[in-house]
Every structure is written in C-alpha cells, then in structure tokens.
C-alpha positions as CSV (number, residue, x, y, z in Angstrom):
1,X,26.6,-11.6,-66.5
2,X,28.0,-15.2,-66.4
3,X,28.6,-16.5,-62.9
4,X,30.1,-19.8,-61.7
5,X,28.3,-20.8,-58.6
6,X,27.6,-24.0,-56.5
7,X,24.5,-25.7,-55.2
8,X,24.5,-27.5,-51.9
9,X,21.9,-28.4,-49.3
10,X,21.5,-29.6,-45.7
11,X,18.5,-31.9,-45.3
12,X,16.9,-30.4,-48.4
13,X,17.4,-26.8,-47.1
14,X,19.2,-25.6,-50.3
15,X,21.6,-22.9,-51.2
16,X,23.3,-21.2,-54.2
17,X,26.9,-20.4,-53.1
18,X,28.9,-17.7,-54.9
19,X,32.6,-17.6,-54.1
20,X,33.6,-14.0,-54.1
21,X,37.0,-14.3,-52.5
22,X,38.8,-13.7,-55.8
23,X,36.0,-12.2,-57.8
24,X,34.0,-9.0,-57.4
25,X,30.5,-10.0,-58.3
26,X,27.9,-7.4,-57.2
27,X,24.3,-8.5,-57.2
28,X,21.3,-6.2,-56.7
29,X,18.1,-7.3,-54.9
30,X,16.2,-8.2,-58.1
31,X,19.1,-10.4,-59.3
32,X,19.2,-12.2,-56.0
33,X,15.4,-12.8,-56.2
34,X,15.8,-14.1,-59.7
35,X,18.5,-16.6,-58.7
36,X,16.5,-17.8,-55.8
37,X,13.3,-18.2,-57.9
38,X,12.7,-21.9,-58.5
39,X,11.5,-21.1,-62.1
40,X,15.2,-20.0,-62.7
41,X,17.9,-21.6,-60.5
42,X,16.0,-21.9,-57.2
43,X,17.1,-22.0,-53.6
44,X,16.0,-21.1,-50.0
45,X,19.0,-18.8,-49.5
46,X,21.9,-17.3,-51.6
47,X,25.2,-17.3,-49.8
48,X,28.2,-15.1,-50.8
49,X,31.7,-16.0,-49.6
50,X,34.1,-13.1,-49.2
51,X,37.8,-13.1,-48.4
52,X,38.8,-12.6,-44.7
53,X,42.4,-12.5,-43.6
54,X,41.6,-13.6,-40.0
55,X,39.2,-16.5,-40.8
56,X,38.6,-18.9,-43.6
57,X,36.0,-16.5,-45.1
58,X,33.1,-14.1,-44.4
59,X,29.6,-15.0,-45.3
60,X,26.6,-12.9,-46.4
61,X,23.2,-14.6,-46.4
62,X,20.2,-13.5,-48.5
63,X,16.7,-14.9,-48.3
64,X,14.7,-15.8,-51.4
65,X,12.9,-12.5,-51.2
66,X,16.2,-10.6,-51.5
67,X,16.4,-9.6,-47.8
68,X,19.6,-10.1,-45.8
69,X,19.6,-12.5,-42.8
70,X,22.0,-12.7,-39.9
71,X,22.6,-16.4,-39.7
72,X,22.0,-19.6,-41.6
73,X,23.1,-22.8,-39.8
74,X,22.7,-25.3,-42.6
75,X,24.3,-22.8,-45.0
76,X,27.3,-22.4,-42.7
77,X,27.7,-26.1,-42.5
78,X,27.6,-26.4,-46.3
79,X,30.2,-23.7,-46.8
80,X,32.4,-25.3,-44.2
81,X,32.4,-28.5,-46.2
82,X,33.0,-26.6,-49.4
83,X,36.1,-24.8,-48.0
84,X,37.4,-27.9,-46.2
85,X,37.4,-29.9,-49.5
86,X,39.4,-27.1,-51.0
87,X,42.0,-26.9,-48.2
88,X,41.8,-30.4,-46.8
89,X,41.2,-28.9,-43.3
90,X,39.4,-30.4,-40.4
91,X,38.4,-27.1,-38.8
92,X,36.8,-24.1,-40.5
93,X,36.1,-20.7,-39.0
94,X,33.6,-18.5,-40.8
95,X,32.8,-14.9,-40.1
96,X,29.0,-14.2,-40.2
97,X,26.9,-11.2,-39.2
98,X,26.2,-13.0,-35.9
99,X,29.9,-13.6,-35.2
100,X,32.6,-16.2,-36.0
101,X,31.3,-19.7,-36.2
102,X,33.6,-22.8,-35.8
103,X,32.9,-26.0,-37.7
104,X,34.4,-29.4,-37.3
105,X,34.7,-31.5,-40.4
106,X,33.8,-35.0,-39.2
107,X,34.1,-36.8,-42.5
108,X,31.5,-38.5,-44.7
109,X,29.8,-35.1,-45.3
110,X,29.0,-34.7,-41.6
111,X,29.6,-31.3,-40.1
112,X,29.4,-30.0,-36.5
113,X,29.0,-26.2,-36.2
114,X,29.0,-24.2,-33.0
115,X,26.2,-21.6,-33.4
116,X,26.8,-19.7,-30.2
117,X,24.5,-18.9,-27.2
118,X,20.8,-18.5,-27.5
119,X,19.6,-15.0,-26.6
120,X,16.4,-14.7,-24.6
121,X,16.1,-11.0,-23.5
122,X,13.2,-9.2,-25.2
123,X,15.4,-6.6,-26.7
124,X,17.8,-9.2,-28.1
125,X,15.1,-11.0,-30.1
126,X,14.2,-8.2,-30.7
127,X,10.6,-7.6,-29.6
128,X,8.8,-4.3,-30.0
129,X,8.0,-4.2,-26.3
130,X,9.1,-5.9,-23.0
131,X,7.6,-9.3,-22.6
132,X,8.2,-12.7,-21.1
133,X,10.1,-14.4,-23.9
134,X,9.4,-17.9,-22.6
135,X,5.7,-17.4,-23.2
136,X,4.6,-14.7,-25.5
137,X,1.0,-15.8,-25.2
138,X,0.5,-15.5,-28.9
139,X,-2.6,-17.1,-30.4
140,X,-2.5,-19.7,-33.1
141,X,-5.3,-21.9,-34.4
142,X,-5.2,-25.6,-35.2
143,X,-6.9,-27.0,-38.3
144,X,-10.2,-27.4,-36.3
145,X,-9.9,-23.7,-35.2
146,X,-9.1,-24.6,-31.6
147,X,-7.1,-21.8,-30.0
148,X,-3.6,-22.4,-28.7
149,X,-1.6,-19.8,-26.8
150,X,2.2,-19.8,-26.5
151,X,5.4,-19.0,-28.2
152,X,9.0,-19.0,-26.9
153,X,11.3,-16.4,-28.5
154,X,15.0,-17.2,-29.0
155,X,17.6,-15.4,-31.1
156,X,20.4,-17.6,-32.5
157,X,21.7,-15.1,-35.1
158,X,18.1,-14.3,-36.2
159,X,14.8,-14.2,-34.3
160,X,12.8,-17.4,-33.8
161,X,9.5,-18.2,-32.1
162,X,8.7,-21.8,-31.2
163,X,5.2,-23.1,-30.4
164,X,5.2,-26.5,-28.5
165,X,2.1,-28.4,-29.3
166,X,0.7,-31.9,-28.7
167,X,0.5,-32.8,-32.4
168,X,2.2,-30.8,-35.2
169,X,-0.1,-32.4,-37.8
170,X,-3.0,-30.5,-36.3
171,X,-1.4,-27.1,-37.3
172,X,-1.0,-25.6,-40.7
173,X,2.5,-23.9,-40.7
174,X,1.8,-22.3,-44.1
175,X,-1.1,-20.3,-42.5
176,X,0.4,-19.7,-39.1
177,X,3.9,-18.9,-40.3
178,X,3.3,-15.7,-42.3
179,X,0.9,-14.3,-39.7
180,X,3.4,-14.6,-36.8
181,X,6.4,-13.6,-39.0
182,X,4.7,-10.3,-39.8
183,X,3.2,-9.6,-36.4
184,X,4.0,-6.1,-35.1
185,X,5.7,-7.7,-32.1
186,X,8.6,-8.5,-34.3
187,X,10.2,-5.4,-35.9
188,X,12.7,-7.6,-37.7
189,X,10.1,-10.3,-38.5
190,X,10.8,-13.8,-37.2
191,X,11.1,-17.5,-38.1
192,X,8.3,-19.7,-36.9
193,X,8.5,-23.3,-35.6
194,X,5.7,-25.7,-34.6
195,X,7.3,-28.3,-32.4
196,X,6.2,-31.6,-30.9
197,X,8.2,-33.1,-28.0
198,X,8.4,-36.8,-28.5
199,X,10.7,-37.4,-25.5
200,X,13.4,-35.6,-23.6
201,X,15.8,-36.1,-26.5
202,X,13.6,-35.9,-29.6
203,X,11.5,-33.2,-31.1
204,X,9.6,-33.1,-34.4
205,X,9.2,-29.8,-36.1
206,X,7.8,-27.8,-39.0
207,X,9.4,-24.5,-39.9
208,X,8.4,-21.2,-41.7
209,X,11.5,-19.0,-42.4
210,X,11.2,-15.2,-42.5
211,X,11.9,-14.1,-46.1
212,X,11.9,-17.6,-47.5
213,X,8.7,-19.2,-46.4
214,X,8.2,-23.0,-46.0
215,X,11.6,-24.8,-46.0
216,X,12.4,-28.5,-45.7
217,X,14.8,-27.8,-42.9
218,X,16.3,-24.9,-41.0
219,X,19.5,-25.2,-38.9
220,X,19.0,-22.2,-36.7
221,X,15.4,-23.3,-36.1
222,X,16.6,-26.6,-34.9
223,X,19.1,-24.8,-32.5
224,X,16.4,-22.4,-31.3
225,X,13.9,-25.3,-30.7
226,X,16.4,-27.3,-28.7
227,X,17.3,-24.3,-26.6
228,X,13.6,-23.4,-26.1
229,X,12.9,-27.0,-25.1
230,X,15.8,-26.9,-22.6
231,X,14.8,-23.6,-20.9
232,X,11.2,-24.8,-20.7
233,X,12.2,-28.0,-19.0
234,X,10.9,-30.1,-21.9
235,X,14.2,-31.5,-23.1
236,X,17.7,-32.2,-22.0
237,X,21.1,-30.9,-23.3
238,X,21.2,-33.3,-26.2
239,X,18.3,-33.6,-28.6
240,X,17.5,-34.8,-32.1
241,X,15.4,-32.3,-34.2
242,X,13.4,-34.1,-36.9
243,X,12.3,-32.4,-40.2
244,X,10.4,-34.1,-42.9
245,X,13.8,-34.7,-44.7
246,X,15.9,-35.9,-41.8
247,X,17.4,-35.0,-38.4
248,X,19.9,-32.6,-36.9
249,X,21.7,-33.4,-33.7
250,X,21.7,-30.4,-31.3
251,X,23.8,-30.2,-28.1
252,X,24.0,-27.5,-25.5
253,X,27.3,-27.4,-23.5
254,X,27.9,-26.2,-20.0
255,X,28.5,-22.6,-21.2
256,X,25.1,-22.6,-23.0
257,X,26.7,-22.7,-26.4
258,X,24.6,-24.5,-29.0
259,X,26.3,-27.1,-31.4
260,X,24.6,-28.4,-34.5
261,X,25.6,-31.6,-36.2
262,X,24.2,-32.9,-39.5
263,X,24.8,-34.0,-43.0
264,X,25.4,-31.9,-46.1
265,X,25.1,-32.8,-49.8
266,X,27.6,-33.1,-52.6
267,X,28.8,-29.9,-54.2
268,X,27.4,-29.2,-57.6
269,X,29.0,-26.6,-59.9
270,X,26.4,-24.5,-61.9
271,X,26.5,-21.6,-64.4
272,X,24.2,-18.6,-63.9
273,X,23.5,-16.3,-66.8
274,X,21.9,-13.0,-65.7
C-alpha cells in the first residue's frame, strides 16, 4: 500500500496526517503502530481526516500504541492550518470525538483553538469510583524517594491528572507517568502532568501521554493544567504553559471554555509504503 501523507508538529509534538476525504484508506492497528514507530516513519499520534458535510472535516486520532484517543489539541491546530492553507480560510471547524472544535487562523503559523469546557465530575474523567477530583491524594515519589500526595483530574476530551509540585526537576515523569496512567482508578487510563507554578500566569510542565508515552508537548495537557491551576486558585484566566520545546497560551473565558493558542510547523508531504 502506497500512501501520500503529511508530517506536522506543534512544539515538537508530531503527527502523521492522512487525508481520507477523497480516499478510502483503511489501516489496521498493526499498520498504525508501524507508521508511528520512529524506526519507520515516527510520530506521537496518527491523524485521519474524513469528509464531513457540516464542518471542514472529521478527525480520528490514534496514539503510537494503536489505540484511539478522544482529543488532540496540537493535532487539531495542525490540521486547522493544513485545511486553511488549502481553502484560504481564517476559521476552521473540525469534528472530533469530543465535539466540534473551532480554530482561528491568526497567520504566521499561529493557531487559536477552542477546546471546550474542562470536566471535573468523577464520572466524567472517568474514575472507577467517586472521589474529590481536585485532590485524588495519589502518591508519587521524587528522585530522593520523598512522598508527594496530590493529583487534580480534568477531562478535556481525554482524561488528565495534574500534580502541582515545587520543582518539576525533582520528579521523573518517565517513572511516574506509566504508573499513574495504568492505575486502576482510571478505567480509560490517563495523561499525567507534573506542573510547577512559576507565577499566576506561568506554569512549567512535563507530560506523559496515555498510549504515547513521553512527548515534547501536549495541547490538551496544557489546557487541563491551566484549568486545574485556575480551579485550585493557583493561576488566573490567562496562563502560559511551558514545555521543553516552547509555550502554549491558554485562556479560560467567562463561560469556562478553554482556548489554546500556539505555533505549528510547516507541512511536509511524505510517502508511506506499507
């Protein structure tokens, strides 16, 4: 099978995009895993665009382990730029498993996407039992084996848990991430963020994504972190979320809708031979 696809990234969070609006390319899980494998093509997520008569397109997101995911903020911003270039549009509406997402094309490869409202009820995350989602009291260890309890759960199209700590450099996300992701408390697994509040408008983070592992950036994690900071009284409505590769600007409006603004890369056409 020969496939024409596209590579894009948002702050190093990279994607293979397959435009299926005029094609009928069907991939099985093993083929998706192969495409995402960095020894082959390599990406954090595979995105498939499908035709939608009501919006600019429908999106399916697949993690590098072949599993489906409900939302991908940076991926949505990349596809918005991709379709805007094609149609010379300033607004793009994309249908995702978590609803229709509106993106504004700001120019110079800068995209603002409305992600929707953060969900905080235990069954919306979802959790396996009723708990206080602002503080799950989950135990994590720092690099000196000191115990830290916490964890705020937010769903922004997929489940996230955010741990606010004094210094993110004291925590190994590659050890903590998979343990929390696979905890029995999360029947659909979860994304894990270690966050350090620098001031009311600035947070530094490290992220472990369910089904993908350590990623350079994660749009929905930025949104979940900003929302968690807001409801915990740590941050204000507007905040910069910093990854190792750059920042995303997150704003929460008066209706509790989360907006994410950040850069996307150039579009690179690639050929995939399966």
